C-alpha positions as CSV (number, residue, x, y, z in Angstrom):
1,M,-25.8,-5.0,0.0
2,T,-27.3,-6.5,3.1
3,A,-25.4,-8.0,6.0
4,R,-24.7,-11.7,5.7
5,P,-24.2,-14.1,8.7
6,E,-20.7,-15.1,7.7
7,R,-19.4,-11.6,8.2
8,R,-19.8,-12.2,12.0
9,D,-17.8,-15.4,11.8
10,E,-14.2,-15.0,12.8
11,A,-13.2,-17.4,10.0
12,W,-14.5,-14.8,7.5
13,Y,-11.8,-12.3,8.2
14,T,-9.0,-14.5,9.8
15,P,-6.4,-16.0,7.4
16,A,-6.5,-19.8,7.3
17,H,-3.5,-22.1,7.0
18,L,-1.0,-19.7,8.4
19,P,2.7,-20.6,7.9
20,E,4.4,-21.7,11.1
21,A,6.6,-18.6,11.2
22,V,3.4,-16.5,11.2
23,K,1.5,-18.7,13.8
24,A,4.3,-17.9,16.3
25,F,3.0,-14.3,16.5
26,D,-0.7,-15.2,16.7
27,T,-0.6,-15.0,20.6
28,P,-3.4,-14.1,23.0
29,L,-4.2,-10.5,23.2
30,A,-5.2,-8.7,26.3
31,G,-7.3,-5.5,26.3
32,V,-9.1,-4.9,23.0
33,A,-9.1,-8.5,21.6
34,V,-9.3,-9.7,18.0
35,G,-12.9,-9.3,16.6
36,R,-13.9,-6.4,18.9
37,A,-15.5,-3.3,17.5
38,G,-12.9,-1.3,15.6
39,K,-10.6,-4.2,15.2
40,T,-12.3,-5.9,12.2
41,G,-12.4,-3.9,9.0
42,L,-14.6,-5.2,6.2
43,L,-15.2,-3.9,2.7
44,E,-17.1,-5.5,-0.2
45,L,-17.6,-3.9,-3.6
46,D,-19.3,-5.0,-6.7
47,L,-18.6,-3.0,-9.8
48,A,-20.1,-3.2,-13.3
49,P,-20.6,-1.2,-16.5
50,V,-23.6,1.1,-16.3
51,A,-24.5,3.6,-19.0
52,G,-21.0,3.6,-20.5
53,A,-19.0,3.8,-17.2
54,T,-18.1,1.4,-14.4
55,R,-20.0,2.1,-11.2
56,I,-20.5,0.5,-7.8
57,V,-23.6,-1.7,-7.9
58,G,-23.2,-3.3,-4.5
59,Q,-21.3,-2.2,-1.4
60,Y,-20.9,-3.1,2.2
61,H,-18.4,-1.7,4.7
62,Q,-17.6,-2.0,8.4
63,A,-15.3,0.5,10.0
64,P,-12.4,1.2,10.0
65,L,-12.6,0.4,6.3
66,Y,-14.6,2.6,3.9
67,I,-14.4,4.4,0.5
68,F,-15.3,7.7,-1.0
69,Q,-17.5,7.9,-4.1
70,P,-15.6,6.6,-7.1
71,I,-14.4,9.1,-9.6
72,H,-13.7,8.9,-13.4
73,L,-10.5,10.8,-13.8
74,D,-8.8,9.2,-16.8
75,P,-9.5,11.2,-20.0
76,H,-8.2,8.2,-22.0
77,R,-10.4,5.7,-20.2
78,P,-13.5,7.6,-19.1
79,D,-15.2,4.3,-18.3
80,M,-12.7,3.4,-15.6
81,A,-13.8,3.9,-12.0
82,F,-11.1,5.0,-9.6
83,V,-11.8,3.8,-6.1
84,Y,-9.8,5.1,-3.1
85,L,-9.7,2.8,-0.1
86,Q,-9.9,4.6,3.2
87,Q,-9.0,3.6,6.8
88,A,-10.3,5.4,9.9
89,G,-7.4,5.9,12.2
90,D,-3.8,6.2,11.3
91,G,-2.7,2.6,10.7
92,L,-2.8,-1.1,11.6
93,V,-2.2,-2.1,15.2
94,Q,-2.0,-5.4,17.0
95,G,-5.0,-7.7,16.6
96,D,-6.5,-5.8,13.6
97,R,-8.1,-8.1,11.0
98,Y,-9.1,-6.6,7.7
99,R,-10.8,-8.2,4.7
100,I,-11.5,-6.6,1.3
101,D,-13.6,-8.2,-1.4
102,V,-13.8,-6.6,-4.8
103,R,-15.7,-8.1,-7.8
104,A,-15.4,-6.7,-11.2
105,A,-18.2,-7.8,-13.5
106,P,-17.7,-8.6,-17.2
107,G,-16.5,-5.5,-19.1
108,A,-15.8,-3.5,-16.0
109,A,-12.8,-1.2,-15.7
110,V,-11.6,-0.5,-12.1
111,H,-8.6,1.1,-10.5
112,L,-8.1,0.5,-6.7
113,T,-5.7,2.4,-4.7
114,T,-5.3,3.9,-1.2
115,Q,-5.5,7.5,-0.1
116,T,-2.1,7.3,1.6
117,A,0.6,4.9,2.7
118,T,-0.3,2.0,5.0
119,K,1.3,2.3,8.4
120,I,1.8,-0.8,10.6
121,Y,2.6,0.2,14.2
122,G,4.8,-1.6,16.6
123,M,3.1,-4.4,18.5
124,R,3.7,-6.1,21.9
125,A,1.5,-9.0,21.2
126,N,-0.3,-10.8,18.3
127,L,-0.2,-9.3,14.7
128,A,-2.2,-7.5,12.1
129,T,-3.6,-9.3,9.0
130,Q,-5.3,-8.3,5.8
131,L,-7.1,-10.5,3.3
132,V,-7.8,-9.1,-0.2
133,H,-10.1,-11.1,-2.5
134,L,-10.3,-9.9,-6.1
135,T,-12.6,-11.5,-8.7
136,V,-12.2,-10.2,-12.3
137,G,-14.8,-11.2,-14.9
138,P,-14.5,-11.7,-18.7
139,D,-13.0,-8.7,-20.6
140,A,-12.7,-6.7,-17.4
141,V,-9.7,-4.6,-16.3
142,L,-8.6,-4.2,-12.7
143,E,-5.6,-2.3,-11.4
144,Y,-4.8,-2.6,-7.7
145,L,-2.0,-0.2,-6.8
146,P,-2.0,0.8,-3.2
147,D,0.4,3.3,-1.8
148,P,3.6,2.0,0.0
149,V,3.5,0.0,3.2
150,I,5.5,1.4,6.1
151,P,6.2,-1.3,8.8
152,F,7.3,0.4,12.1
153,R,9.9,-1.1,14.4
154,G,8.4,-4.2,16.2
155,S,5.4,-4.5,13.9
156,R,4.0,-7.9,12.7
157,F,2.0,-8.2,9.5
158,F,0.5,-10.9,7.4
159,G,-1.2,-10.1,4.1
160,R,-2.8,-12.5,1.5
161,T,-4.2,-11.3,-1.8
162,C,-6.2,-13.9,-3.7
163,L,-7.0,-13.1,-7.3
164,T,-9.5,-15.0,-9.4
165,V,-9.1,-13.8,-13.0
166,D,-10.9,-14.8,-16.2
167,P,-8.5,-15.6,-19.1
168,S,-9.9,-12.7,-21.1
169,A,-9.4,-10.1,-18.3
170,T,-6.4,-7.9,-17.6
171,V,-5.1,-7.3,-14.0
172,V,-2.3,-5.2,-12.7
173,L,-1.2,-5.7,-9.0
174,G,1.5,-3.6,-7.3
175,E,3.1,-3.3,-3.9
176,I,5.9,-1.2,-2.5
177,L,7.5,-2.1,0.9
178,L,9.5,0.7,2.6
179,P,12.1,0.0,5.3
180,G,10.2,1.8,8.1
181,R,10.4,5.3,9.6
182,V,13.7,6.3,8.0
183,A,13.8,9.6,9.9
184,F,13.8,7.6,13.2
185,G,16.7,5.4,12.0
186,E,14.5,2.4,11.2
187,S,15.6,0.0,8.5
188,H,13.6,-3.3,8.3
189,D,13.3,-3.4,12.1
190,Y,9.9,-5.1,12.0
191,D,9.3,-8.6,13.6
192,L,7.4,-10.0,10.6
193,Y,6.4,-8.9,7.2
194,W,4.7,-11.6,5.1
195,S,2.9,-10.8,1.9
196,E,1.6,-13.4,-0.5
197,V,-0.3,-13.4,-3.8
198,R,-2.3,-16.3,-5.0
199,V,-3.7,-16.3,-8.5
200,R,-6.1,-18.7,-10.2
201,E,-8.6,-19.0,-13.0
202,P,-12.4,-19.1,-12.3
203,G,-12.5,-22.9,-12.4
204,G,-9.9,-23.1,-9.7
205,K,-6.8,-23.8,-11.8
206,P,-3.8,-22.2,-10.1
207,L,-1.7,-19.8,-12.2
208,F,1.0,-18.7,-9.8
209,R,1.9,-17.9,-6.2
210,D,4.3,-15.2,-5.0
211,V,5.5,-14.8,-1.4
212,L,7.6,-12.1,0.2
213,N,8.6,-13.5,3.6
214,L,10.7,-11.3,5.9
215,V,11.4,-12.4,9.5
216,P,14.5,-10.5,10.6
217,A,15.0,-12.7,13.7
218,T,15.6,-15.8,11.5
219,A,17.1,-14.2,8.4
220,S,18.2,-10.6,7.8
221,P,16.2,-8.8,5.1
222,T,19.5,-7.3,3.9
223,S,21.2,-10.7,3.3
224,P,22.1,-11.8,-0.2
225,G,19.2,-13.4,-1.9
226,R,16.7,-11.2,-0.2
227,L,17.0,-7.4,-0.4
228,G,20.8,-7.2,-0.1
229,P,22.0,-3.6,0.3
230,H,18.7,-2.2,-1.1
231,R,16.2,-0.6,1.3
232,V,13.0,-0.5,-0.8
233,H,11.3,-3.5,-2.5
234,A,8.5,-3.3,-5.1
235,T,6.6,-5.8,-7.2
236,L,4.3,-5.4,-10.2
237,H,2.3,-8.4,-11.4
238,V,0.5,-8.2,-14.8
239,L,-2.1,-10.8,-15.7
240,T,-3.1,-10.7,-19.4
241,R,-3.4,-12.6,-22.6
242,R,-3.8,-9.5,-24.7
243,E,-0.1,-9.4,-25.4
244,H,2.6,-12.1,-25.4
245,P,4.7,-11.9,-22.2
246,S,8.0,-11.5,-24.1
247,A,6.7,-8.3,-25.7
248,L,5.5,-7.0,-22.3
249,C,8.9,-7.8,-20.7
250,A,10.6,-5.9,-23.5
251,A,8.4,-2.9,-23.1
252,V,8.9,-2.8,-19.3
253,D,12.7,-3.3,-19.6
254,S,12.9,-0.4,-22.1
255,A,10.9,1.9,-19.7
256,L,13.1,0.9,-16.7
257,G,16.2,1.8,-18.7
258,A,15.5,5.4,-17.8
259,H,15.8,4.6,-14.1
260,P,19.4,3.4,-13.6
261,G,19.2,3.9,-9.8
262,V,16.9,1.0,-9.4
263,L,17.8,-2.7,-9.8
264,A,14.9,-4.2,-11.7
265,G,13.8,-6.9,-14.0
266,A,10.8,-8.4,-15.7
267,S,10.1,-12.1,-16.1
268,E,7.4,-14.2,-17.7
269,L,4.8,-16.0,-15.5
270,P,3.9,-19.7,-16.0
271,G,1.6,-20.6,-18.8
272,A,2.1,-17.3,-20.6
273,C,-0.5,-15.7,-18.3
274,G,1.5,-12.5,-17.9
275,I,4.7,-11.1,-16.3
276,T,6.2,-10.1,-12.9
277,V,8.4,-7.1,-12.4
278,R,10.6,-6.9,-9.4
279,L,12.4,-3.7,-8.2
280,L,14.9,-2.9,-5.6
281,G,16.2,0.6,-4.8
282,P,17.6,3.0,-2.2
283,A,14.6,5.3,-1.6
284,S,10.8,5.4,-1.9
285,T,10.7,8.1,-4.5
286,T,13.3,6.3,-6.7
287,V,11.5,3.0,-6.6
288,A,8.0,4.5,-7.0
289,A,9.1,6.4,-10.1
290,A,10.5,3.2,-11.6
291,L,7.3,1.3,-10.7
292,G,5.2,4.1,-12.3
293,A,7.3,3.9,-15.5
294,A,6.7,0.1,-15.6
295,W,2.9,0.6,-15.0
296,N,2.8,3.3,-17.7
297,A,4.6,1.0,-20.2
298,V,2.1,-1.8,-19.5
299,R,-0.9,0.5,-19.8
300,L,0.2,1.9,-23.1
301,R,0.8,-1.6,-24.4
302,L,-2.5,-3.2,-23.1
303,L,-5.0,-0.3,-22.9
304,G,-3.6,2.2,-25.3
305,A,-3.6,4.8,-22.5
306,P,-0.9,6.3,-20.3
307,A,-0.9,6.1,-16.6
308,P,-3.2,8.9,-15.3
309,D,-2.6,11.5,-12.5
310,L,-4.2,9.9,-9.4
311,R,-4.7,13.3,-7.8
312,K,-3.0,12.5,-4.5
313,G,-1.3,15.9,-4.2
């Protein structure tokens, strides 16, 4: 995939229409400024079925983002490509701007994940942002389940995931937010954590929007109506028309019944386009296990295959 001029344009990797609460953190940055070498991570992938398996047919990356060669590790879905997103360095710092574009062609089967948790370091100025654009074609399957996010004390992060999904496709999106470095006594001590998901059909028709907006200086993350007494938050969005949302909700609720330590629930999305599962719990292992159970239930129902071992140790 050849370099295109727009990749050098700051507008390509900078989120547009930032909320006012986020704009307040977009301050001038001394030293290594936004857009400098090493501050702008770009990754573009095109995946399509080739000879019975999904493979990368187009790729572009700019450090610090890159990938390893996709693997096919699911014995129940040998056609599915598992892609591990990598980041040079140890985490996001002030002024970082990342953009990831993934396009799944008709009939493709793709699982995207990260090699490890995403760390967001404390910042004295500005913020870190990440844009993720996912385009999923007819009859394609895409799972995007990155490892948890760990926002350190004083960190600022804005993330926006934009999904364009064909009505015949199936997509699973997941996110786990940890409270910070628990061993250092951190518990939601970041300055800003804003994560939003926007979903639409190929013609532009919006399906839904989901926003997690946590700014401790204006409203405590542990207040009622937010996280309450719980420390870990997770979300699973499932976009599909293969199964009625009520049946999916019932399957997920049944699976989550084996995880009483987690407060969780599944609800139908507008227009019968899928479901959303929300989870709250005391620890990363507890919530991750419950999220895995929900993912497994969804996979069995939609793909006829259990959740595979992702080989992360």
